[in-house]
C-alpha positions in Angstrom: -53.5 -19.2 -28.7 -51.7 -17.7 -25.4 -55.4 -17.1 -24.1 -56.1 -20.6 -25.1 -52.8 -22.5 -23.4 -53.3 -20.1 -20.3 -56.7 -21.3 -19.6 -58.3 -17.9 -19.3 -62.3 -17.5 -20.3 -63.7 -13.7 -21.5 -67.4 -12.5 -21.1 -67.9 -8.9 -22.8 -70.6 -6.3 -22.0 -71.8 -7.2 -25.8 -71.9 -11.0 -26.3 -70.3 -11.1 -29.4 -72.0 -14.2 -30.6 -71.6 -15.5 -34.3 -74.8 -14.9 -35.9 -74.6 -17.3 -38.6 -74.1 -20.5 -35.8 -76.7 -21.6 -33.2 -76.5 -21.5 -29.3 -75.1 -25.1 -29.0 -72.2 -24.4 -32.1 -71.5 -20.8 -30.4 -70.5 -22.9 -27.1 -68.7 -25.6 -29.4 -66.5 -23.7 -31.2 -64.0 -23.0 -28.7 -64.1 -26.3 -27.6 -63.0 -27.9 -31.4 -61.0 -25.1 -31.8 -59.2 -26.6 -28.8 -59.1 -29.8 -30.5 -62.0 -31.4 -28.6 -64.0 -34.1 -31.1 -67.3 -32.3 -32.8 -69.6 -34.8 -31.0 -67.8 -34.5 -27.4 -67.7 -30.5 -27.9 -71.4 -30.6 -29.1 -72.6 -32.6 -25.8 -70.6 -30.7 -23.4 -72.3 -27.5 -25.0 -75.9 -29.1 -24.7 -74.5 -29.6 -20.8 -74.2 -26.1 -20.4 -77.3 -24.7 -22.2 -78.9 -27.3 -19.5 -76.9 -25.6 -16.8 -77.8 -22.3 -17.6 -81.3 -23.0 -18.2 -81.4 -23.2 -22.2 -81.7 -26.5 -22.7 -84.5 -25.8 -25.4 -82.3 -22.8 -27.1 -79.6 -24.7 -28.7 -81.1 -24.5 -32.2 -81.8 -21.1 -31.7 -79.5 -18.3 -33.6 -78.2 -15.5 -31.8 -81.1 -13.2 -33.3 -83.8 -15.5 -32.3 -83.2 -15.0 -28.7 -84.0 -12.4 -26.0 -80.5 -10.3 -24.9 -80.3 -12.0 -21.2 -80.5 -15.5 -23.3 -77.8 -14.5 -25.4 -75.7 -13.4 -22.7 -76.5 -17.0 -20.7 -75.0 -18.5 -24.2 -72.0 -16.1 -24.2 -71.2 -17.3 -20.3 -71.6 -20.6 -21.4 -68.9 -20.7 -24.1 -66.7 -18.7 -21.8 -66.9 -21.8 -19.5 -67.1 -24.3 -21.9 -63.1 -24.7 -21.8 -63.0 -25.3 -18.4 -61.1 -22.2 -17.8 -58.7 -21.2 -14.4 -60.0 -18.1 -14.5 -62.8 -15.8 -15.9 -62.6 -12.2 -16.7 -66.2 -11.0 -16.9 -66.4 -7.0 -18.1 -69.3 -5.0 -17.2 -71.1 -8.5 -18.4 -74.9 -6.9 -17.4 -74.7 -3.6 -18.2 -76.3 -3.7 -21.2 -79.6 -5.6 -20.2 -82.6 -3.9 -18.1 -82.6 -3.4 -15.0 -85.2 -6.6 -14.0 -83.3 -8.9 -16.4 -79.5 -7.4 -14.8 -80.9 -8.4 -11.3 -82.1 -12.1 -12.4 -78.8 -12.8 -14.2 -76.4 -11.6 -12.1 -77.7 -13.3 -9.3 -78.0 -16.8 -11.4 -74.5 -15.9 -12.7 -72.8 -15.8 -9.0 -74.6 -18.8 -8.1 -73.7 -21.0 -11.0 -69.7 -19.6 -10.5 -69.8 -20.5 -6.8 -71.8 -24.0 -7.2 -69.0 -24.8 -9.9 -65.7 -23.4 -8.0 -64.7 -21.0 -10.8 -62.4 -18.0 -9.8 -63.7 -14.8 -11.7 -62.8 -11.2 -11.7 -65.4 -8.6 -12.6 -65.3 -5.1 -13.9 -68.0 -3.2 -12.7 -69.2 0.5 -12.4 -71.9 -0.7 -10.0 -71.5 -1.0 -6.1 -74.6 -2.6 -5.8 -73.2 -5.5 -8.2 -70.1 -5.5 -6.7 -71.2 -6.2 -3.1 -73.6 -9.1 -4.6 -70.7 -10.7 -6.7 -67.4 -10.4 -5.0 -66.1 -12.0 -2.5 -63.0 -9.5 -2.8 -63.4 -6.2 -4.0 -60.8 -3.5 -5.3 -61.8 -0.5 -5.8 -59.9 1.8 -7.8 -59.8 5.4 -9.3 -58.0 6.8 -12.3 -55.9 3.6 -12.5 -55.2 3.6 -8.7 -56.2 1.5 -6.0 -57.9 3.2 -3.1 -59.2 0.2 -1.6 -59.0 -3.5 -1.4 -60.7 -5.6 0.9 -63.9 -7.9 1.7 -67.5 -6.3 0.7 -68.2 -5.8 4.3 -65.0 -3.7 5.0 -65.4 -1.4 2.4 -69.0 -1.1 3.4 -68.3 -0.5 7.2 -64.6 1.1 6.9 -64.5 3.1 4.1 -60.6 4.8 3.9 -61.4 8.4 2.5 -64.4 9.9 1.2 -64.5 8.8 -2.3 -64.7 5.2 -1.2 -67.4 6.2 1.3 -69.5 7.9 -1.6 -69.4 4.9 -3.8 -71.2 2.8 -1.7 -73.8 5.3 -0.2 -74.9 9.0 -0.2 -72.9 11.1 1.7 -73.4 14.0 4.3 -70.6 16.3 5.6 -70.5 17.7 8.8 -68.5 20.1 10.4 -66.4 18.7 13.3 -64.0 19.7 16.1 -61.5 17.5 18.4 -62.3 18.2 22.1 -60.4 15.5 24.1 -61.7 11.7 23.5 -64.5 13.1 21.1 -65.0 14.9 18.1 -68.0 17.1 18.4 -70.5 18.0 15.3 -73.4 19.6 15.7 -75.8 15.6 14.9 -73.7 14.2 17.8 -70.1 13.4 18.6 -68.1 10.6 17.7 -64.8 8.7 19.3 -61.6 10.5 18.7 -59.5 8.6 16.5 -56.0 10.1 18.2 -56.7 13.8 16.3 -55.2 16.6 18.4 -57.7 19.3 20.2 -59.2 22.0 18.3 -58.5 20.0 15.0 -61.3 21.4 12.5 -62.5 18.1 10.9 -64.7 17.4 8.0 -67.3 14.3 9.2 -69.1 12.3 6.9 -72.3 10.9 7.5 -73.0 7.8 5.1 -76.0 6.7 4.2 -75.9 3.7 2.6 -78.4 2.1 0.1 -77.5 -1.2 -0.5 
């Protein structure tokens, strides 16, 4: 009840659709629970199914649908009450690679097009880069770095942040004047004192 009042929608790693109801009824149910008339709830469900590319699947039960189709229904169900905030808990991790890539692109486009604010939990750096306007990178419950994907990609604050988004090679370096010298070349010195030995991270980004 508190969640309905605060207008927060959830999409879980596993879709949790009710197997005894068809796709349209799964979407319409939270609307009817919130007091929407059955006919209006059904019309809204059919509209959302069309948006999700499932206009012809509304009468199918979850067991008759693919994993990707079920997750689209779960997304439509979460959006049906027009939540102010949508929380997604690793919503694509249970899908195979090809379907995961396709569905997250579609979800990103739909959320952007409809102006839905969303917070998504993911352990996949590529997914974070693709989906997010802003990333909060955490480790052991603590925030390591927050910023735009570009900021985290090009200016990681530490080794953990750098390694999260790419492969890292460690080079020995030493500060000499305005430069840090390594076997691979030299880098601008950011105020390290002369003679200081440094661990230089060379990041090979793959995303």
